[in-house]
N, C-alpha and C positions, 0 to 999 in steps of 0.2 A: 504494500500500500504506500503510495507516494506522499500522502498527507496533504495533497492539493485538493481544494474544494472546487467542484465544477462551477463554471460561470452560470449564473441564473439567466433564464430566457435565451439561452444560446441554443440554436437548432442542433440536433444530433447529426452525426455524420450521415450524409445522404439526403437530409431534409432540406428543403428550400423554403425561404420566406419570400412572399410576394409583396413588394412595396408598391403602393399606388397613391394617387392624389398628391397631397402635400409632401408625404414622405418620399415618393419617387422624384418629385421635382426638387426637393431639398438636396437629394443625392446628386442630381444633375448640376445644380447650382454650385455645390461644393466641388465637384470634379472639375468644373469650368473655372473655378477660382474667380468668381464675379466680385467686383469691388463696388461699394456703395458710397455715395448715392449713384444711381444709374437710371437709365431710361429704356423704353421698349426697344428702340433700335439697337442700342448697345447690348442689351440682353440677348437679342436674337443673333447678333454678330458673335457674341462670346459663347453662348450656349448652343446655338443652332436651333433650327426649327424641329426639335425632337418631338417624338410622339410620347406623350405622358399618359401612362395608364391611369384611369379614373376609377377602376374597380378590379377586384381580384379575378374576374372572368376574362380580363385582357382587353377590355374596351379602352380605346385611347382617344386623346384629343391633341391636336397639334399645338405646340407651345404658342405659336403665333395666333392661333384662333382663341386660345384661352386669354392671352394678353389683350386681344381686341375687345373682349367682354368686360374688361376692367376699365372703369371711367378714368382712372389716373394714368398718366403716361410716364411719370417720373416717380422713383421710389427712393426714399431716404435710407431705408434699411432693408435687410433681407426679410425681417419679420413683417414689415409693412407689405412687401411684395407677396409673401405667403398668405398673410391675412386677407389681402385683396383677392387673391386667386382661390381661396378656399371655397367661397360660394359658387364659383364657376365649376369646380370639380363636383361639388354636391349636386348642382343642377344637372350636370351630365350624368352622374350616377343615377339620379332619380328619373330622368327622362328616358334612360336606356335600360332600366331595370325590368326584369320579368319576374314577378313575384312567385310564379309557379316554378320556374327554373331555379331561382334563388333558393327556394325551399328544398327542391330536390338536391341541389348541390350541398346544402347543409346536412341533409340526411345521408348522402353518399359522397363523402369527400374523396377527392382524387388521390 
């Protein structure tokens, strides 16, 4: 026994976690090393027009499309950007959800 305690909430070998919505976008922003304040144009140049998943089923929205739905065009902080985009992902998730299919997925996970 090594005496090490396993890390909590860490997926077991072979398991994959699916990030979507704000978590997926946060990962893209971190990887692109975005600096703030910033604006829509700079974000798209820095991050690219990535497809951001808005649900665990793999539905995506283009980053440019999500940004167009936000009334603000300049963002002082990353948190402000994420807060402004949160309702966009929630709306996409709600508009493209299938309650019967979602229920089936919850009963029979992949």
